[in-house]
N, C-alpha and C positions, 0 to 999 in steps of 0.2 A: 840700636835703641833696647834699653830694659824693658821687661814688664810693666805694668802698671800693678803696685802692691795693694791689695783690697783687705785691711783688715776688718773682721766681722765681730762683734761683741756680743757673747750672750753671757747672761746670769741667771737662767732659770729653765726648768724643764720647759714650760708651757713655749716661752719666747724660743728656745732652741729649735721646738717642733715647727714653728712657724718660718725659721732664719733655712731649715736642713735643707731645701730644692734651691735655693739662692744660694747657698754655699756649694751644691754640686754642681750647678752652672757656672760659678766662676770655677772651682778647681777644675771643671772639663775646658775650659780656654785657654787656648795655648799663649795666647796674649795676655794674660792676667794672672799672678799670684796671689792666691788665698792664705792670709795669716787669720789665725783665728784665736783672742784673745778670751780667754772662759774665769768667770768670776760668780761670785753668790752663793745660791742654793746649789749649785754644780759641784762646790768644792765642800761642801758639808756633810757629814754621816746622817745627821739629822734629819736632814732633806733626802737623803737618797745617794749622794753623791753620784750626781748623772754627767759628771766629766766621762765615767768609762763607758758610759752608753755613748757617749760624743765617738772616743777612740775607736769603740767597738764599730761605729759607723765606718770607719775607715779616715775620720781626717786626726791631721796632725793637730796639737794643743800646742802653741807657740808660745802662750804666758798664761802665766795663773795668778790671778790676783786676789789673794785671800782676804774678804772683808770681816773676819771673823763675828759671823752670824749667829752668837751665842748669846744675846742680850735681846729680849724684843720692845725694850723699854724705849721711848723716844729720846733718851739719854745715849742707851744703845747704839740705835739706829745712827743716830749721828755720830759717833765715832765709826761705825763701818762707814759710814759715806765718807768720812777723811780718809780714813786707810785705801777706800777704793781711789780717792783722787791721787796719794801719794803712789799708790801700785801702779795705777795706768801710765803716771807720768812717767814710770820709771819703764815700764812695759813698752810703751811708744818709743823713748828716747833709743831704745835696744832696735826693737822693730824698723823705723822708720816708713811707715807706711804712707802711700801717695795719699788716702783716702780712709776714712774709719765708715763702717755701717751700724749705726745703732737702730733699733726698733722699739718702739712704746713710749711708755711714762716711768718706769719703774728707779727709784733713787739708784740702783747700781748703774743704772746708763746716764743720769746727770751727772756722775762721778765721773765717767769715762769722755761725755761731751767735754766738761770744762778743764778735764786735763789737754786733752785735742786741742780747746780751745786756745790756749795760751802756749801750746806748741806748735799754733800755726797749721794743723793739718786741716783739710776741709773735713767738714761731717756731711752725711747722706742719713737720714732721716725716714724711716718707716712709721706709718700709721700718726702723723702728724694731723691736726685741725679736728679732732675728735672732741668728744665730751664725756667727763665721767664725773659730774659733779658733787659725788658724794666721798671724794678720795684727794688726798694731795699728789696723787698722782697727775689732777688735773693742771695744776701749777707746772708740774716738772715737765708735762709735756708742752706745755707752752714754752716753757723757757728753753727746752732743747732745741724745738723749732726755730728761735730767735738766735741759736749758736750755729745752727745747722745751716750749709748752702745747696743742697740738693736735697727736694723733699716728695716723697713718695707716698701720696694718699689713696685712700681708697673707694672716695666717691667725691664728684663735680662739688658737691654741698661742701666738702671738709678740703677741696681744695678753695673753693670761697674764704673760706676761713683763714688758711695758713696767709693767704693774699691779705685778708685784713688786718695780720700781725704787721702787715709792712714787707712782706715776702715777695720777691720776682714775681711776676706769674711764669715766666719762660721757663723760670727754675724748679717749678711746682707740676709734677706728673700725676694723674688719674693713673693707677695701674692696677684698681683694685685690693681686695684684701689677700692678704698672701696667702693665709690660713686655707682657703681654697684649694691652694696646691695641693696639699695634701689628700684631700676628698678624689681631688683629681687622678693623682697618680698613686697612691698607695692602695696595696692590695689588704683592703680590709678583712678581717676575720669574718666568718660564718656565726651563725648565732650555738651551733653548738661547740663549734671551737673555741669560742668566747666562753661558754660555760664551762668547760674543761679547764681554760686559762686561768679563768677568777674562782671556779672552785663553786660556786651557786646554780640552782636551779631557776632560768630564765625563760622559761618556756612560758608559765602564765602571766610574763609580763612585769617589768623591774623600771625603777628611777634611776639615772643618773643626776648625782649632786655633787655640786662644786659649790664650797660657799668660803668666800675669803673676808678677812676683815674691811669695814668701812670706816677709812682713818681719818675721816672729818665729822665723826659722829661723836657725842660723848656719852652714848647710853653704852651700858656694860654688853660688850657683843655675846656676854653667856645669854643672855635673856631672849636675845634674837636667835639664837642658835637653838636652845631650849624649846622655842615656839615652833621652829620648823622640825626639830626631832618628835616633840608632841602629835604636829601633823602628820607624820609618817607613819606614826601607828595608827592610825586612823587608817591605813590601807593596808591590811594584814597581808591581803592575797599578793601584794607586790613585793618581790625582793628590791634590792638596793644598794646599790653601786657610789661607795663614795670615795671622793679623791682628795688627793693630800693639800693640806694651805700653805699658802704661799707666804714668805717670810715679809710680811707688811707688820708694823706693830701691831701687838695683841695677838699675834697667832698662836702663841700658846694654850692660851685657855680655850680658845675655838678647837684645836687639834686636841687636845685632852679630852673633851665633850663629845668630839664625832670619835674617838677613838674606843672612849668607854661604852657609847650607845653600839658600835659594832661589836664588841669583845660580849657583850649581854644578849646578843640576837643571833650567836654562830648559825649561820645554816638560812638567815635569812636578807645579813646586813654585810659586807666586808669592805674594807677600808683599805686604800692603796697609796702608799708614798707618789708613787709616780706610775702612772699606766703606760708612757708613753703615747706617741701621735696614733701609733696604729692602733694598740689597744682600745685608747682614748675614742677614738673617730668611729672605730668597731661597737664599741659601747654604745656610742650616741646613735649610730644609724639602725640599730636594733631595740632602742629604749622607748617606753611608753613617752617619756617626758623626761627635758631636762629640767632639774630644779636646784636653784643658788643664783647667785648673782655674779656668773663669770662671764666675759665677754663673748666668751664661746658660744652660749647661748643667745647671745644676737646677733653672731655674724654666721658662725660655723650649722648650728642647727636649724636654724631658718633654711640655708641653703641644702640641706638635706632631708628638708620637708618635715623637719621633728617639732613636736611643741615646745613650748618654753614657756615655764613658769618662773617669772623674774623677779627675785625678793628686795623691797627697800628701794635704796636712793645708788646705790655703787654705780650702778650703771645708767643713771640720769643722763640725757643729755643724747646720747648716742641714738643713730638712725634706727626706727624701729619695722619691723612687718607684723601683717596682723597676725602673725603664727605664735606672738608673745604675747603673754599676759604677765601686765605688772599687778602685783600686788604688795600690801603691807606686809609686815613681820610678826604679824600675828597668826596664832595658831588657825583662827576658825577661816580668817581670810587665805590663808594657805589651802588650807583641806579643800575649800571652796572653789580655789584656781587650780587645783589639781582634778577636782572632780568636771571642772569645764574643759579641761585640757583632755582628758580621756573620753568626752563624750563625741557621738557621730557626726553630729552639726561643725565643731570644731576642727576635727580631724578634717572637713572638707573642706575648711578655707583654710589649713594648714597645706593644704595639697596645692591649691590655687596661688597660694602666696610667691611673689615674686622678690629673691633678692636682691637688693639695691648693691650689692658689692663685688660685682663681676660672676665673672664663671670659672676662676682659673688662670693661667699662663703670666701669673705677676710677676714669676721669679726671674723668667727668661727677659721681661721687659724691665726689670730692674737692672738685670745683669748688662742690657743694652746702655743704658744710659750711665752707668757707671763703668762702661770700657769707652764709651764716645764723649761722654763729659769735658769740656775744656775746662783744666784745674788750675792753667797759667794764671790768672786773674781772678780766681773764683773767691780769695778770701777777704777780697773790700765789698762790701755789701753794700747796695743804696737802698732805702727806705721807701715802698712802694707805697705813694698817698692813693688814696680811693675818696672819693667825694663822700662826706658826712653829712647827712640831711640836718 
């Protein structure tokens, strides 16, 4: 009997960081064959061409699906999505996987799921059932859920959401948030080593800033970024580490503003296209506060007992802990939220806050289900009805 072929799809540096330990688990299992389909920003020089980091980690890249991410307008993104469907269709025809694994809610993942669906390849989806009401990702996530056959969710609340979408409960598994495996397994850098690597004096305190486009907003993204940067200047004693912007529509203008801000504050601010999971979580571990609108501020930061200042509506709908301060995208509101995050009273709350997303071990649990699931009759799905009041 041949090994089960599991094709993992990855399109961004952040997503690869989440999938890393699952890929290691699959690769190490003698009964499984890991296939890797790489797309999106991994193949773009503009975003650091992080496919090389994947190969440096010892993984074989079986397929490269170039989506031509040179245009961040809606038309350009739609073209990239079309190229993704075509590329994944050809890739899956060559690889012939028994099941594909996708994570999250980005448009690269939607293309992979569509191609797998028409090729009658079972789909396993990680992090379904969640809500990000300010993004097109919200609709993409739920669409992928309806195409998928195995569901790996991070909380019981999200398990119930997937069941609300009509998915059969015995195919929905609460495995916790996969990103917490990095916190448990990685040897994170010490503050002195991080200082040397980043090139900033971090000893007096610093902020970790990650800001991405809010794709359902009609507002000029530059206005919100300008307010954020104005507020950061109100804390001159803190240095600032800024991470790269993801490839959503509108990313170019945000990236230019952040890069210009860092360039004019050399010695206090640094910007990095990709820190990688180890440096990013190391920076998170020692930071005074995570500031921005990334899901890492909602999931990983609370697990590390670090305050989060969450801006705007991008993460609206996700389960919160008391360690997260939600605020508007005006400079005054952001500054007040940062001041609160730095206060001794709030820091005491942060230390006591419980993370609702588990304690790690997620990759091992997912691997078990991928290995043992009966795939022989999984494609024909029945709609699971629930009582509607």
